[in-house]
C-alpha positions as CSV (number, residue, x, y, z in Angstrom):
1,M,72.5,30.0,43.2
2,E,71.1,33.5,42.3
3,N,73.8,35.3,44.4
4,K,76.4,33.5,42.3
5,L,75.0,35.0,39.2
6,R,74.9,38.6,40.4
7,L,77.0,41.0,38.2
8,G,78.7,42.6,41.1
9,D,80.0,39.2,42.3
10,I,81.3,38.3,38.9
11,L,83.1,41.7,38.5
12,V,84.8,41.2,42.0
13,E,85.6,37.6,41.2
14,Q,87.4,38.8,37.9
15,G,89.4,41.2,39.9
16,Y,87.9,44.2,38.0
17,I,86.6,46.0,41.1
18,S,86.4,45.6,44.9
19,E,83.4,44.8,47.1
20,H,83.7,48.3,48.4
21,Q,83.2,49.8,44.9
22,V,80.1,47.4,44.4
23,M,78.6,48.9,47.6
24,Q,79.3,52.5,46.4
25,A,77.5,51.7,43.1
26,L,74.7,49.9,44.8
27,D,74.1,53.1,47.1
28,I,73.8,55.3,44.0
29,Q,71.3,52.7,42.5
30,K,69.1,53.1,45.5
31,S,68.6,56.8,44.8
32,D,68.2,56.2,41.0
33,K,66.5,52.9,40.3
34,S,66.3,53.5,36.6
35,K,70.0,52.8,36.2
36,R,71.5,49.3,36.2
37,L,74.7,48.4,38.3
38,G,76.9,48.1,35.1
39,E,75.8,51.5,33.8
40,I,76.7,53.2,37.1
41,L,80.1,51.5,37.3
42,L,80.9,52.7,33.8
43,E,79.9,56.2,34.7
44,L,82.0,56.1,37.7
45,N,85.0,54.8,35.5
46,M,85.3,51.9,37.9
47,I,85.3,49.4,35.0
48,T,85.6,49.4,31.3
49,E,83.0,48.5,28.7
50,D,85.1,45.4,27.7
51,Q,85.2,44.3,31.3
52,L,81.4,44.8,31.7
53,L,80.7,42.8,28.5
54,K,83.0,40.0,29.6
55,S,81.2,39.8,33.0
56,L,77.7,39.9,31.4
57,S,78.8,37.1,28.9
58,K,79.9,35.0,31.8
59,R,76.7,35.7,33.8
60,L,74.3,35.2,30.9
61,D,76.3,32.9,28.7
62,I,75.9,35.3,25.8
63,A,78.7,35.6,23.1
64,I,80.5,38.7,22.4
65,I,81.1,39.6,18.8
66,N,83.6,41.9,17.0
67,F,82.0,43.5,14.0
68,N,85.4,43.3,12.1
69,N,85.2,39.6,12.1
70,F,81.5,39.4,11.5
71,P,80.0,40.3,8.0
72,V,76.7,41.9,8.6
73,D,73.7,40.7,6.4
74,I,72.1,43.8,5.1
75,E,68.8,41.9,4.6
76,A,68.8,41.1,8.4
77,V,69.5,44.8,9.3
78,E,66.4,45.9,7.3
79,L,64.2,43.8,9.7
80,I,64.3,46.4,12.4
81,P,63.5,50.1,11.8
82,K,66.6,52.4,12.1
83,A,64.8,54.7,14.7
84,L,64.3,51.7,16.9
85,C,67.9,50.5,16.5
86,L,69.3,53.8,17.5
87,K,66.8,54.1,20.4
88,Y,67.7,50.7,21.8
89,K,71.3,50.5,20.6
90,I,70.6,47.3,18.9
91,I,71.2,45.9,15.2
92,A,70.1,42.7,13.5
93,I,73.2,41.3,11.9
94,S,72.3,37.8,10.3
95,K,69.3,35.6,9.7
96,N,68.4,32.2,8.6
97,A,65.0,30.3,8.3
98,Y,64.8,29.8,12.1
99,E,66.2,32.8,13.8
100,V,67.6,36.3,13.6
101,T,70.9,37.0,15.3
102,V,70.7,40.4,17.1
103,A,73.5,42.4,18.6
104,V,72.8,44.4,21.7
105,N,74.9,46.5,24.1
106,D,72.6,45.8,27.1
107,P,71.3,42.2,27.2
108,L,69.5,43.0,30.5
109,D,67.2,45.5,28.8
110,F,64.6,42.9,28.3
111,Y,61.9,45.4,27.3
112,S,63.8,46.5,24.1
113,I,64.6,42.9,23.1
114,E,61.0,41.9,23.6
115,D,59.9,44.9,21.4
116,V,62.3,43.9,18.7
117,K,61.2,40.3,18.8
118,S,57.6,41.4,18.2
119,I,58.6,43.4,15.2
120,I,60.8,40.9,13.4
121,N,58.4,37.9,14.4
122,H,61.4,35.5,14.6
123,Q,63.2,33.8,17.3
124,C,66.2,35.9,18.4
125,N,69.8,34.8,19.0
126,I,71.2,37.7,21.2
127,V,74.9,38.5,21.0
128,M,76.8,41.4,22.6
129,A,78.8,44.2,21.2
130,K,80.3,47.6,22.1
131,K,77.9,50.5,22.0
132,A,80.0,52.5,19.6
133,D,80.5,49.7,17.3
134,I,76.7,49.0,17.2
135,I,76.1,52.7,16.5
136,E,78.7,53.0,13.8
137,N,77.3,50.0,12.0
138,I,73.7,51.3,12.3
139,H,74.8,54.5,10.5
140,R,76.8,52.7,7.9
141,K,74.3,50.0,7.1
142,Y,71.3,52.1,7.1
143,S,73.0,54.8,4.9
144,E,73.4,52.0,2.3
145,I,69.7,50.8,2.8
146,D,68.4,54.3,2.4
147,A,70.6,54.9,-0.8
148,R,69.3,51.7,-2.4
149,K,65.7,52.4,-1.5
150,A,66.1,56.1,-2.9
151,A,67.7,54.5,-6.1
152,K,64.8,52.0,-6.5
153,A,62.3,54.9,-6.1
154,A,64.1,57.2,-8.4
155,N,64.4,54.3,-11.1
156,S,60.7,53.5,-10.8
157,S,59.6,57.1,-11.0
158,V,61.5,57.5,-14.3
159,V,62.1,61.2,-14.0
160,N,62.9,62.1,-17.5
161,R,61.4,65.5,-17.5
162,V,64.6,67.0,-16.2
163,N,65.6,67.3,-20.0
164,E,62.9,70.0,-20.3
165,I,64.2,71.9,-17.3
166,E,66.2,75.0,-18.2
167,N,66.5,76.8,-14.8
168,V,66.4,76.5,-11.1
169,E,62.9,77.7,-10.6
170,D,61.5,75.1,-13.1
171,F,63.5,72.4,-11.3
172,E,62.1,73.5,-8.0
173,I,58.6,73.5,-9.3
174,H,58.8,70.0,-10.7
175,G,60.7,68.9,-7.7
176,N,58.0,69.4,-5.1
177,D,56.8,65.9,-5.4
178,E,57.9,64.2,-8.6
179,L,61.6,64.7,-7.9
180,M,61.6,63.9,-4.2
181,P,63.0,60.4,-4.9
182,I,66.1,62.2,-6.6
183,I,66.6,64.5,-3.6
184,N,66.5,61.4,-1.3
185,L,68.9,59.5,-3.5
186,V,71.5,62.3,-3.6
187,N,71.2,62.8,0.2
188,S,71.5,59.1,0.8
189,V,74.6,58.7,-1.5
190,I,76.3,61.5,0.2
191,L,75.5,60.2,3.7
192,K,76.8,56.7,2.5
193,G,80.1,58.2,1.2
194,Y,80.5,60.0,4.5
195,A,79.8,56.9,6.5
196,E,82.3,54.9,4.6
197,G,85.0,57.5,4.9
198,A,85.1,58.2,1.2
199,S,87.2,61.0,-0.2
200,D,85.2,61.2,-3.4
201,I,81.8,60.2,-5.0
202,H,81.8,59.7,-8.8
203,F,78.6,59.9,-10.9
204,E,79.6,58.3,-14.3
205,P,77.0,58.3,-17.0
206,F,77.0,55.7,-19.8
207,E,74.7,54.7,-22.6
208,K,72.4,52.5,-20.5
209,H,73.6,53.0,-16.9
210,L,74.6,55.6,-14.4
211,I,77.5,54.2,-12.2
212,I,78.0,55.6,-8.8
213,R,81.4,54.8,-7.3
214,L,83.0,55.8,-3.9
215,R,86.9,56.3,-3.6
216,V,87.7,54.8,-0.3
217,D,91.4,54.5,0.8
218,G,92.4,55.7,-2.6
219,Q,90.5,53.0,-4.6
220,L,87.2,53.3,-6.5
221,V,84.6,50.9,-5.2
222,D,81.5,50.2,-7.2
223,Y,78.4,51.2,-5.2
224,L,75.2,51.7,-7.3
225,D,74.2,50.8,-10.9
226,L,71.2,53.0,-12.0
227,E,69.1,53.5,-15.1
228,S,70.6,56.2,-17.4
229,G,67.4,58.1,-17.5
230,I,67.8,59.6,-14.0
231,A,71.4,61.0,-14.6
232,G,70.1,64.4,-15.7
233,S,67.9,64.8,-12.6
234,I,70.8,63.8,-10.3
235,T,73.0,66.4,-12.1
236,A,70.4,69.1,-11.9
237,R,69.9,68.4,-8.0
238,I,73.7,68.6,-7.4
239,K,74.1,71.7,-9.5
240,I,71.4,73.4,-7.5
241,L,73.1,72.6,-4.2
242,S,76.3,73.9,-5.7
243,D,74.9,77.1,-7.2
244,L,75.9,76.0,-10.7
245,D,74.1,76.6,-14.0
246,I,71.9,73.7,-14.6
247,A,71.0,74.8,-18.2
248,E,74.8,74.7,-19.1
249,K,75.7,71.1,-20.2
250,R,78.4,71.8,-22.7
251,L,81.2,73.3,-20.5
252,P,82.9,72.0,-17.3
253,Q,81.8,73.7,-14.0
254,D,83.1,73.9,-10.5
255,G,81.3,74.7,-7.3
256,H,80.7,73.5,-3.8
257,F,78.1,73.3,-0.9
258,K,78.0,72.6,2.7
259,L,76.1,70.1,4.7
260,R,75.9,69.3,8.4
261,I,76.4,65.6,9.0
262,G,76.7,64.0,12.4
263,G,77.4,67.3,14.0
264,E,80.1,68.2,11.7
265,D,80.1,70.8,8.9
266,V,81.0,69.1,5.8
267,N,82.3,71.1,2.8
268,I,81.7,69.2,-0.6
269,R,83.6,70.3,-3.8
270,V,81.7,69.6,-7.0
271,S,83.2,69.3,-10.4
272,T,81.2,68.6,-13.5
273,I,82.6,67.8,-17.0
274,P,80.6,66.9,-20.2
275,T,81.1,63.3,-21.6
276,V,79.7,61.5,-24.5
277,Y,76.5,60.2,-22.5
278,G,76.1,63.3,-20.2
279,E,77.7,65.2,-17.5
280,K,80.1,63.3,-15.2
281,L,80.2,64.6,-11.6
282,V,82.7,64.2,-8.9
283,L,81.9,65.2,-5.2
284,R,84.9,65.5,-3.0
285,F,84.6,65.7,0.8
286,L,86.8,68.5,2.1
287,S,86.1,68.2,5.8
288,Q,86.6,64.5,6.3
289,V,88.9,64.1,9.3
290,A,91.1,61.2,8.5
291,K,92.5,58.9,11.1
292,L,96.3,59.5,11.0
293,D,99.2,57.5,12.0
294,Y,101.5,59.9,14.2
295,P,98.7,62.6,14.4
296,G,100.9,64.6,16.8
297,Q,103.7,64.6,14.3
298,F,101.9,65.9,11.1
299,G,101.5,62.3,10.1
300,M,105.2,61.7,9.9
301,N,107.5,59.3,11.5
302,D,110.1,60.3,14.1
303,E,112.9,60.9,11.6
304,N,110.8,63.0,9.2
305,Y,109.2,64.9,12.0
306,K,112.6,66.0,13.3
307,K,113.5,67.2,9.8
308,I,110.3,69.2,9.3
309,S,110.6,70.6,12.9
310,K,114.1,71.8,12.0
311,I,112.9,73.5,8.8
312,L,109.9,75.2,10.5
313,A,112.3,76.8,13.1
314,I,113.7,78.9,10.4
315,P,111.9,82.3,10.7
316,Y,111.6,83.1,7.0
317,G,111.8,81.2,3.7
318,I,109.4,79.1,1.7
319,I,108.4,75.6,2.2
320,Y,106.8,73.5,-0.5
321,I,104.6,70.4,0.1
322,T,104.5,68.5,-3.2
323,G,102.8,65.4,-4.5
324,P,99.9,64.3,-6.8
325,T,96.2,65.2,-6.2
326,G,94.8,63.4,-3.2
327,S,98.1,62.8,-1.5
328,G,97.1,64.7,1.6
329,K,99.2,67.9,1.0
330,T,96.6,70.2,2.3
331,T,96.0,68.2,5.3
332,T,99.6,68.3,6.1
333,L,99.7,72.1,5.7
334,Y,96.6,72.5,8.0
335,M,98.2,70.4,10.7
336,I,101.4,72.6,10.6
337,I,99.7,75.9,10.7
338,E,97.2,74.8,13.4
339,K,100.2,74.1,15.6
340,M,101.8,77.3,14.7
341,A,98.6,79.2,15.5
342,D,99.4,78.6,19.2
343,K,102.3,81.1,18.9
344,L,101.8,84.9,19.1
345,I,102.0,85.4,15.4
346,N,99.8,86.4,12.5
347,I,98.9,83.6,10.1
348,S,97.0,84.2,6.9
349,T,96.0,81.9,4.0
350,I,94.8,82.3,0.6
351,E,93.1,79.1,-0.8
352,D,90.9,77.8,-3.5
353,P,88.8,76.4,-1.8
354,V,89.0,77.0,2.0
355,E,88.7,73.3,3.0
356,R,88.3,73.7,6.8
357,N,87.8,76.7,9.0
358,L,90.8,77.0,11.3
359,A,90.9,78.8,14.7
360,K,93.0,81.9,15.0
361,I,94.0,81.9,11.2
362,N,92.9,84.5,8.7
363,Q,91.6,82.5,5.6
364,I,90.9,84.1,2.3
365,Q,88.8,82.3,-0.4
366,V,89.9,82.9,-4.0
367,N,87.3,84.4,-6.1
368,N,88.4,84.6,-9.8
369,L,85.0,86.1,-11.0
370,A,85.5,89.0,-8.7
371,G,89.2,89.4,-9.5
372,L,90.5,87.9,-6.3
373,T,93.2,85.5,-7.7
374,F,96.0,83.8,-5.8
375,E,98.3,86.6,-7.3
376,S,96.2,89.6,-6.3
377,G,95.2,88.1,-2.9
378,L,98.9,87.4,-2.1
379,R,99.9,90.9,-3.0
380,S,97.2,92.2,-0.7
381,L,98.2,89.8,2.1
382,L,101.6,91.3,2.2
383,R,100.2,94.5,3.3
384,Q,98.4,92.8,6.3
385,D,101.6,92.4,8.5
386,P,101.7,88.6,8.2
387,D,104.3,86.4,9.9
388,V,103.2,83.2,8.2
389,I,101.5,83.0,4.8
390,L,99.9,79.8,3.3
391,V,99.3,79.8,-0.4
392,G,96.9,77.0,-1.3
393,E,98.6,76.2,-4.5
394,T,101.5,77.6,-6.7
395,R,100.1,77.4,-10.1
396,D,101.8,80.0,-12.1
397,E,104.9,82.3,-12.4
398,Q,103.3,85.3,-10.9
399,T,102.1,83.6,-7.7
400,A,105.5,81.8,-7.4
401,A,107.4,85.1,-7.9
402,I,105.4,86.9,-5.2
403,A,105.8,84.0,-2.8
404,V,109.5,83.9,-3.3
405,S,109.8,87.6,-2.8
406,A,107.8,87.4,0.4
407,A,110.0,84.6,1.7
408,I,113.2,86.7,1.0
409,T,111.7,89.8,2.7
410,G,111.2,88.0,6.1
411,H,108.0,85.9,5.8
412,L,107.6,82.3,6.3
413,V,105.6,81.1,3.3
414,M,104.0,77.6,2.8
415,S,102.4,76.3,-0.3
416,T,101.7,73.2,-2.4
417,I,103.0,72.4,-5.9
418,H,102.6,69.6,-8.2
419,T,105.9,67.7,-8.8
420,N,107.0,64.0,-8.7
421,D,109.6,64.4,-5.9
422,A,111.4,66.9,-3.8
423,V,114.3,67.7,-6.0
424,S,111.9,68.2,-9.0
425,T,110.4,71.1,-7.3
426,I,113.5,73.1,-7.9
427,V,113.4,72.4,-11.6
428,R,109.7,73.2,-11.7
429,L,110.3,76.6,-10.2
430,I,113.0,77.4,-12.6
431,D,110.7,76.3,-15.5
432,M,108.1,78.8,-14.2
433,G,110.6,81.5,-14.9
434,I,111.8,82.2,-11.4
435,E,115.5,83.2,-11.3
436,S,117.7,80.6,-9.8
437,Y,119.3,82.9,-7.3
438,M,115.9,83.9,-6.0
439,I,115.1,80.2,-5.5
440,A,118.4,79.6,-3.8
441,N,117.8,82.5,-1.3
442,S,114.3,81.8,-0.5
443,L,113.8,78.0,-0.5
444,A,113.9,76.6,3.1
445,G,112.7,73.0,2.3
446,V,110.6,70.7,0.2
447,V,108.4,67.9,1.5
448,A,107.3,65.3,-1.0
449,Q,104.3,63.2,0.1
450,R,102.3,60.2,-0.8
451,L,99.6,58.2,0.8
452,V,100.2,54.4,0.8
453,K,97.6,51.8,1.4
454,K,97.8,49.8,4.6
455,I,97.3,46.0,4.7
456,C,93.9,45.2,6.2
457,P,94.6,43.9,9.7
458,H,91.5,41.5,9.5
459,C,92.7,39.5,6.6
460,K,96.5,40.1,6.8
461,Y,98.7,36.9,6.3
462,E,102.2,36.1,6.2
463,K,104.0,35.0,2.9
464,E,107.4,34.1,1.6
465,P,108.7,36.7,-0.8
466,T,109.0,35.8,-4.5
467,E,112.2,36.1,-6.4
468,I,111.0,39.5,-7.9
469,E,110.2,40.8,-4.5
470,K,113.6,39.6,-3.1
471,S,115.3,41.6,-5.9
472,I,113.4,44.8,-5.1
473,I,113.9,44.3,-1.2
474,P,117.2,42.4,-0.7
475,G,117.2,40.4,2.5
476,A,113.5,40.2,2.9
477,K,112.6,36.8,4.3
478,T,108.8,37.5,5.2
479,L,106.3,39.8,3.6
480,Y,102.6,40.3,4.3
481,E,99.5,40.8,2.2
482,G,95.8,40.9,2.6
483,R,93.5,38.2,1.3
484,G,90.5,40.5,1.1
485,C,87.4,40.4,3.3
486,H,84.1,42.3,4.0
487,N,86.1,44.8,6.1
488,C,88.2,46.0,3.1
489,N,85.7,45.6,0.3
490,D,87.8,42.5,-0.7
491,T,90.7,44.7,-1.7
492,G,93.2,43.5,1.0
493,Y,93.9,47.0,2.1
494,K,92.4,49.2,4.9
495,G,93.3,52.7,5.6
496,R,96.3,54.7,4.4
497,I,99.5,56.1,5.9
498,A,101.6,59.1,4.7
499,V,105.1,58.6,3.5
500,H,107.5,61.4,2.9
501,E,110.9,62.6,1.6
502,I,112.1,65.9,3.1
503,L,114.8,68.0,1.4
504,E,116.5,70.4,3.7
505,I,118.2,73.2,1.7
506,D,121.9,73.5,3.0
507,N,124.5,75.9,1.7
508,E,125.8,73.4,-0.9
509,I,122.4,72.9,-2.4
510,R,122.0,76.7,-2.5
511,K,125.3,77.0,-4.4
512,M,124.2,74.3,-6.8
513,I,120.8,76.0,-7.5
514,S,122.5,79.4,-8.0
515,N,124.9,77.8,-10.4
516,K,122.1,76.3,-12.3
517,S,123.3,72.7,-11.7
518,Q,121.3,69.9,-13.3
519,S,118.8,67.9,-11.3
520,D,121.0,64.8,-11.7
521,E,123.8,66.6,-9.9
522,I,121.5,67.5,-6.9
523,Y,120.3,63.8,-6.8
524,E,123.8,62.7,-6.7
525,Y,124.8,65.1,-4.0
526,V,121.8,64.3,-1.6
527,R,122.3,60.6,-2.3
528,T,126.0,60.3,-1.7
529,N,125.8,62.6,1.4
530,N,122.7,60.9,3.0
531,K,120.9,64.3,2.7
532,L,117.6,62.8,1.6
533,K,115.7,59.6,2.5
534,F,113.7,59.0,-0.7
535,I,109.9,58.0,-0.6
536,K,110.8,54.5,-1.8
537,D,113.0,54.0,1.2
538,D,110.1,55.1,3.5
539,I,107.8,52.7,1.8
540,I,110.4,49.8,2.1
541,D,110.6,50.4,5.8
542,L,106.8,50.0,6.0
543,I,107.0,46.8,3.9
544,L,109.4,45.3,6.3
545,E,107.3,46.3,9.3
546,G,104.3,44.5,7.6
547,V,102.2,47.7,7.1
548,T,102.1,47.7,3.3
549,T,103.1,45.7,0.3
550,V,105.6,45.6,-2.7
551,E,102.5,46.2,-4.9
552,E,102.1,49.7,-3.3
553,L,105.8,50.4,-3.6
554,L,105.7,49.8,-7.3
555,R,102.4,51.8,-7.6
556,Q,103.7,54.8,-5.8
557,T,107.4,55.0,-6.8
558,S,107.4,53.8,-10.5
559,L,109.1,57.0,-11.5
560,T,111.9,56.7,-8.9
561,L,112.6,53.0,-8.5
562,G,115.7,53.4,-10.6
563,M,117.3,55.8,-8.0
């Protein structure tokens, strides 16, 4: 009977490996008895983790769980110390009056399971899960536990003496012991935001509360509700990290600091602004590497990638990426210049701030206090023999004029600008005071970009479109939405995808710009000649593919639905 239960026999029976491969692994095991057969087969790439788990499930009659379909009970997680969870690759996921359900990656590691049983002092129901999923959930759940513990400690310490603190030295003296809960709280909230893939953390002071919220997938999610008394301490701690003036509470301030989290250098931009009940802070993660659809195509679909590739093939001119704050403009620019860096060319950037350090690219950080502005930095860059120049943002006439002049004199210039769509960029440049003939001769293309929320795959369901939805998307017979679940914070959305409209500047558009044609005329030309696929059309394609919703279409294109 025992022979029938051997893991190797089950793997062979399932057709995952051959008997010869089992013998190879067993020979290796003889020289290294500390390793189990399954571990050796994984190291030799003879089987996948899924195959191993399925075989162990059959052998031991243990269920396999998917964390996406299993809401983890935070109270159960707390039963096992984090260090032990990471050591054994194990996590408690639910509990009742009789037993605790524990997810493990190796159910044959009886020592670790017994060790955990002795700590939680409960009967254990063992289930299996992938190692990476267990580790991810350990970091996510314990970052939340640590933040809540730190918040509780900070609230109970009632550190109100921060109101007496006027400089960094005073804060550091007080902070040796008394303010340690505040330091732990700030660290824990940052780690939680990073673990959740948040783009921003908001600290919002009100009369009786300090609300901490995370922006995940473009939506603000409530995270912690703290006593208002500790708001000043938190602000002072973050200002110290950001090298800001903690005594100045009447004026907005901007700064940044770096942390190393999970082996990655994370740059965090800090913005403070005074409100009625204190200073509101926003921390933005600048180094979060988002999971992109079409990563090899700058996050663009095939049609748009072909268009941008055609524009980038032009050796000189200016390319603008436009869209609202947080629409992924800088990420798109970084992907483009990283790919261009493989060529034998000189690429230089001037940015505020430098969001991520890039190989083989010369990056300059704007320093207004020292006199290094976008304008002065760009003038200096032109004397550095650049082939490609990236200007972080076109904010004023002077910067725009220098960029346009550089484009006309044989450089490829890329920059971001704030407009509602691609055609509006032309109008914006004219409004800045740039001569229309200069725009016509320099502009190579404009990319308008948005980030659209994707339907959560774990609670996605099919629905019949309403009459209003049919009027917006004629011919639609089936649409999709998300019900809301623990995977998406009950929003119905999980993750985002970039959508674009790419305007290629042809000779006719150049003539129209030179002749100072109205934007309506340019819109009419690109529409009637199929020269531009609008953002709304890109989103409609995603709706019909079941990727996003009509709600997102209305949210993203309210200004252009009439086109």
